[in-house]
N, C-alpha and C positions, 0 to 999 in steps of 0.2 A: 683789411689791413689797408695804406695806401698802396701800389708797386715801389712808389717814386722812391717811399727810406730806407738807405742806402742796411737802414737793420730790423726790417720788418719782415724778410723769412729767418732771420734769426733771432727775433723774440716770438712768430709763433714757435719758432723747433724748440730752444728754452721752454717758455709754456706747456709742452706736451709734455717733457724731460720732469719738468716736475709733474706735473699732474701725476705722470705715472710713479715716481718716490714718494710724495704726498701725500695721496689719495687713494692707494686699493690697499688692505690686506695683504699681512707678507705670506702670513699657508689660505686662505677664505678666500682672499680675490684671485683673478684671474681676466688676465690680458692675449686681443686675439684681430690678429688681420682680417676684418669681415669689409668685402668689393670696398675699396678703398680710408675705411674710416679705419683707426684703432682704437679698438669697445673695450672697454675696463670697465668689469663688473669691483667694486670698490669691495666687495667680504660684509657688507652689513644688512645683506637683505634690502625691500624695499625702500632705495634712497633715494635723495639728492645727487648722491657721491658716481653714479652709474653714471661710465659718461659716455661718447661715439666722438672723438674731434676727425674731422674730415684731412685729412692727406690724398693722394691723388687718384682722386672720383674719376674713372673712366666709364661713357659710356653714355645712358640715361640716369638720370639721380631714382628715377622711384622705384626700379630694379633692388637698386643698389639701397636704397636704406629699407627695402622692404625685408631684406636679406639681416642687417644691421642689429632691426628689430622682430623679428625673428628669431635673434641670436638670445638677445637678454628673457622676451617668454620665456625660451626654455630655458633656462633659471628661473623664468616664473617671477623676472625684477621687471620695474621702471625705467628708463631712460636719461640723460637728457640730451642734445645734441647743440655743440660749439661751433660756430657755425660765424664767419669772419662776415663783416658787412658788409660786402666786398662779395661774397660770394654768386653764384651764376642767380638767379631769377629762380628757375627752374628745380632746386639746390630747396630754397629759400619753398619751395610751392610743393611740394614731392613730402614735407617734412609737415606742411598744414594738412596735407588731403591722406595723410597716414593717421592722422589723432595728436602728435604732436602739437604745443601750444606756445602761446611766446609767455617767455618769464619773463626775463629782463635784458636791455640791453648795456653791456659792460664795455668802458672806456676802456681800451688801451694804451699806457699813459708813460714817459718815457724820460726819465731824466739823463743829461748828457756831459754832464758835471756832479761829480757827486760833490757832498758836502761833507768835510773832514771829520773831527770827532767834535760834536756837539761841550756845551755848557754843561758842567753839572744841573738835572733836575729834580723836581719831589721824585724820579723814580729809582728801585737800587733794582737797576740791571740785570739778569745773567741767564747765562746760556743753560740750556738743557742739557744737563751732564751723565744722570742719573736714574732710576723709574723713579724715586721721589717726585725729582727733577717733575718728569714723564706730565706722574700729579696735578701738581703746579701751573702747568700749561694747562691740561683738560678741563679743570673747577675751577674753570674761567670764565662759562660759557654755562653753569650746571644750572645759572635761576630764570636762562631764555632755552635753556635745550636738556633732555632729557643728559641726564649720565650715561655712557657708554664706553663699557670695557671695551669693546670694539674697537673704540676709534682711539682709545692709547695707546691701545696694539699697534695698531699705525703708526702712531706720533715716533710710539718706543721704538720700530721698524725705522725710522727717519732719522732718527737721530744716528741712526750707526750707520748714517751712508755723510759719505766723505764728501762732497757735494754741500750738506741740507747744510743750516744755520737757525735752529731754537733759539728765542726768548720771552722769557718772562720778564713783567716789568713788574716789582713787590711798593704797596706803600703799606709802613709803619709792619710790614712782617704779611701781610695780608697778600698772595696774587689776583693783579685788578688788569693788567695785560700784558697782550703777547704777540708775538709777530716770525713768518717763518722768513727765511731767504735762502735759495739755491743759487752758488758758482755754478755760472758758462762758460768760463777761460774767465774775459774781462770783460762779459756781461752778465746782470746781475737780477734775476727775479726779488719779487718779492713777492709773499703769502700770506693769506686767515692773519691781518691784523684785526682786533677785535683786542674790545675794553671792555669793561663791565659796567652793566646799567647804572648804577650805581653813582661812577667815575665818570661819567660823558661830560664834555662840554667843557672841558681842567685842561683840553692842552696836552690829555697824555698819547693820544693816536698821533700827535704830532711829536712826543717827546722817539717813542717808539722805533718810528718811523727812519728818523737820523736815526738814531743812536745803531739801524741796522742797515743804514747808511754806512754810514764810519766804519762797519767789520765788514761790510763787501768791498771800500775803498782799500782796506790795511790789507785784506788777503787780494787785490790787484784785480776789482772792477773799476770799466771806466765809465759805465753805467749802470744802468737802473730799468728796467721794464714792473710793470703794474698794469691788471684788468682790476680796474678800479671800483665802487658805483655810484650812481649817481651822485649818490649822496655824499658823498668822499672828496666826490673832486675837486672840488675848494681847498678841502685838506691838501692836495697834492702840487694844485699847483701853487699852494701858499708857497710850497720845496719847493717849486721848478717844473716839474713832471710837466709836462704838455701832449696834447691828445693827439695820438699817432696814427688814427683807428679806432676800432668798433668792434666786440663782440654781439652776437644776437641767437639767447639761450633758448632755447625752445626744447618742452620736453612735457613728459608727463605722467603722474601719479600710480600708475598701475601696470602691470605688463600691456602690451598692443596686443588686437584679438591677430 
């Protein structure tokens, strides 16, 4: 993320806060500060949700990352590292040397002027308020991913967080889209936008994003940020988001030796 952007450090801190709130099981998960990284065991076993987030990494990168790898290995876990694109080159090199592989580049995008409430669309968008709502929120991606009761527990815990907002979009009574948002003062972050494969390319992702933006705007947010996939960048650009940096995701599929 460019150091020159005035919100860069706030966005990085907000993304870290959101990962802690939305990315680990309330009982089975764990978090620790290890050699300048925040290490998160999502509580899901071997999973792409296990992550090490760099903070103040002091000294050589290699010993620090080896400590991180040992922390996850002791738990029998794989993990990923989310590195800012402008991270020191020795950190990138150390990640590859210990056995992590490039997964994806996620543009970090910012909307500095939030949209008001959009016109009514196709979806009936409802907040996640109870256990049945959690089931609907989690059921949308079961066609592509296995139904995981532990994931439902994570969402149920996130629902109780005072700054987290979860929305599900229904079409003719069927849950077909979802999105999460988190408030960080007058900055909001958006997460987990997902549309059921049978209903894609119909503008539902745009509709869910606009509804989430309007919601956080009504609660005091003046700007919104997100980490996008490359495929979703055009959607967000049409809504006024601009890329201000990127995250390099590197990971492994099994515990490192």
